[in-house]
N, C-alpha and C positions, 0 to 999 in steps of 0.2 A: 377491512378497507374492502369499498366497494368501487370496480374500477368505472363503472357507469359514474362516478361524481368526480372523476381524477381528469380534470379537463385538460393537463400535462404530463403526460405518461412517461414523458422521458425524464422532465424534472423530476416527477417522484422519485422514478427508480434513481437518477442521479443524486438524489439528497441522501439515498440507504446505501447504495452499492460503488465500492470503488473499484477505480476502472485503473489498470497498471498505466504508467506512465511510459513515457517515450523512452528508450532506452538512452537517448543524449543527456537525459537529465542528470547523467553520471559523469559526463566528459569532463565538467570543469574537476573533480574530483579527481579522476582520472589523471588530469594534465600535472595539479599538485602532485599528487603520489608518486609519478614519474620525474618529477623535478628535486625529490627529495632525496636528502642523503640517505645510501644504501641501508642504514640501520632502522630509519624510520618507516621505509617503503611497505615493509611486511605488515607493520601497524595500519596502515593507510588502507593495504588491503584488506586486512581482516575487517575494517570498518564499512568498507564499499562492500562486502560480502554480508555483512552484518545487516546493511541497509536494503539490498536487494533481498533478503530473505523477510524482512517487513513486508517490502511491497507485493511480494510472492504471496505472503500469508493474506493480506490484506484483499488481495484479488481473486481468494479462492470462489468467491461467489461465481464473479463474473466469469473464472477460467472455465469452470466446470459446468455451468450453465452454455457458455459458448462451443463447448466440446460437446454437450449433449444437443444443441440444436444443428452443430455438424454433423452429427451421427445421427440425427433423424432424416436431414435433408438428403444423404448420402445415401442411406436406409430406403428412401422413396424408390432414388434412380436404381439403386440396385435391384430391387421388387420390379421396377417398370422392365428391367433390362433383361433380367431371368424370365418373367412372363413373353415379352417378345421371343427369346431363344426356344421357347418350346415350337416355333414355327420352322424349326431347325434340328432335327432329332440329331443326337450324337453332339453336337456340338460341345466344346469344352466348356465346363463352367466357369473357367477363370474368364473367358472371352467377357461373359455378363458383367463380371466384375471390373475387368478393365477399362470396360467401355464406361461403365456409371462413374469411374475415377477421371476419365480423361474429360464427360461431361461436368463433372462437379466442378474440374480445374477451371475449366474453359467460364463455367458460370461465375466462379469467383473473381476470376481476373476482369469482370465487368463493373462500371459503376450501378448496373441494377441488379444484378447477384449480389454484390456486397451490401445493396440496399436491402435486398430482400431478407438477406441474413441478419442482417443489423434488427430489423424488425421484427425477425423471430426470437432472437435472443432479447430485446426489450419486452416482448410478450410473455416470453417464459419467468423473467425475471419478476416483473410487476404481477405476474398469477402467483410466483411462489412466494411474493411479499405479502400477499393476502391471507396467510398463514401467520399466525401470531408467533410461532416456535422460529420461524425462517427469519421473520422481519424483528424480531427482538434478538437474535441470534449475529445480524448483522450488525445492529447497533452495538452488539458487545464486542464482535471482531474489531469494529474500529476503535473500540475501547482499548483491548487489550494492544493492538497495535501501536498504540500510541506509548503504553509501556513499554512496547519491544524497542520503538524507536529513542525512549530514552535510556535504556540498555544500552545501545549503540553509544552514546555519547559515554557512558561509565566506562564502558570496555576501553575506549578511545583514550579517555583520561587516563584511566589508570596503567593503561600501558604506556603511556608515554611518560607518566611519574615515574613508573618503576624503570624506564631507561635510562631517565635524568637524576637515579637516586633521590627524589625528592618523597618528603614524609606525605603519608597518605592515611593515617591511622586515624584522623581526625574529621573525616568526611569529605563528601563530594566535592561540598562547594568550597571549601578549605583547600582541596587540591586543585581546583580550577583556577579560585585564587592566585597559587602559587605559578601555574602556568600561564596566567597572563598576569604578570607583577605590577604592569602599569594601571590596571584597576584597583580600588579600594578593596573590595573582597570579591567573591565568588558570586555572591548575587549580583553586584555590577556587572561582573563578566557577563552573566547570564542575560542579565535584561538588557545589555548591550548589543549581544547575540541572539537575542528574541527569543532565548530558550526560556526563562522564567515562568513563562505560562506552562509551557511544556512540563518543565520540572512539577508546577504545581497540580497540573493534571494528572500526570503520573503518580505523585502523592495520595490525591484523593481517590483514583481507582485501586491503587494497590492497598492501601490503611484503611479507606473508608466506604470502598464498594461501589465507589463512583457517586456517593450522597452527597449532594452539594451542601456545605454549610457557610456559614458566616464569613470563617477565616479566609475560604476560598474567594467567596465574593470581594472580598477586600483585599485581597493579592491581585486576582485577575479580573476582576468584575463579570459582566454579563447579566443577563435579563431571567436567566434560571433562578427558580424561588428555595429556600433552604429546605432538605428534605425530599428536593426532587432526584432522579437519577440524572448525571452529565450525560447529556446529549451532544453526540460528535457526529458529523458528516465527513464525507469525502473530501469535501475542499479545506476541513482543518486538520485531517492528515497530511495534504498536499503542502498545506502553509505549514506543519511542522518538520517536513521532509526536508522543504527548499533551506529551513532555517537551521536545521541538523547539519544538511550538507554544506552549506557558509560556514556555521561554526567551525567542523571537521576542517574545510580549508584554510582556515583561517589560523587554525592551532597547529595546522602541520606547518603551514608558512611559515608562522611566527618562529618554527626552531627549527627551521631548516638551516 
């Protein structure tokens, strides 16, 4: 990818790199878990921990790049202060580092400082995405994060089924159907809670290496052609995270 032809660099990066959501995204789940019966609360906390793990893993490219940008800016300030300190022979070397720390802290407390750091992180991500290995890895990370989301659903479902001594040996869909007895079956429960598409995407990724087939398109739809590798973006993960949180909240509340 030639950055000279990218007219909206931030949109190009945002289409490929997952940015961690605000911590408030878990507030609703925390309230539900807090109101649950005591024997259900550990399952709810594990569910949240698993989802936080998915978010943290998906955001690794952003997190590492942000840290690299921070280190770069602080390093420049530190070097500048070390050079200035040569005018004061015998000065404690720690003074230069402390001064650089203070300058950096003040910079990051201003809108201009935040904007400059944002530009630096964006530029580093855009440059990294020019490498095919990094770009492909970022796409694959989003696909694998999707499977981890579904894994969090499965853990919660089987934990609750075990708590209520429900039959589980005939698969996840039937187990979900038993936990939502008002629905005809597990598929209907997943469709109602907007998780059927996540279930299908996870199946495609795990069992077909993400290669789209006609069955997948019949179940989920989309514009990708059979034989192409499933492309997911950060918005897809955000959508599936929201649906997973809503499903978990409703499942816990239904059995409170």
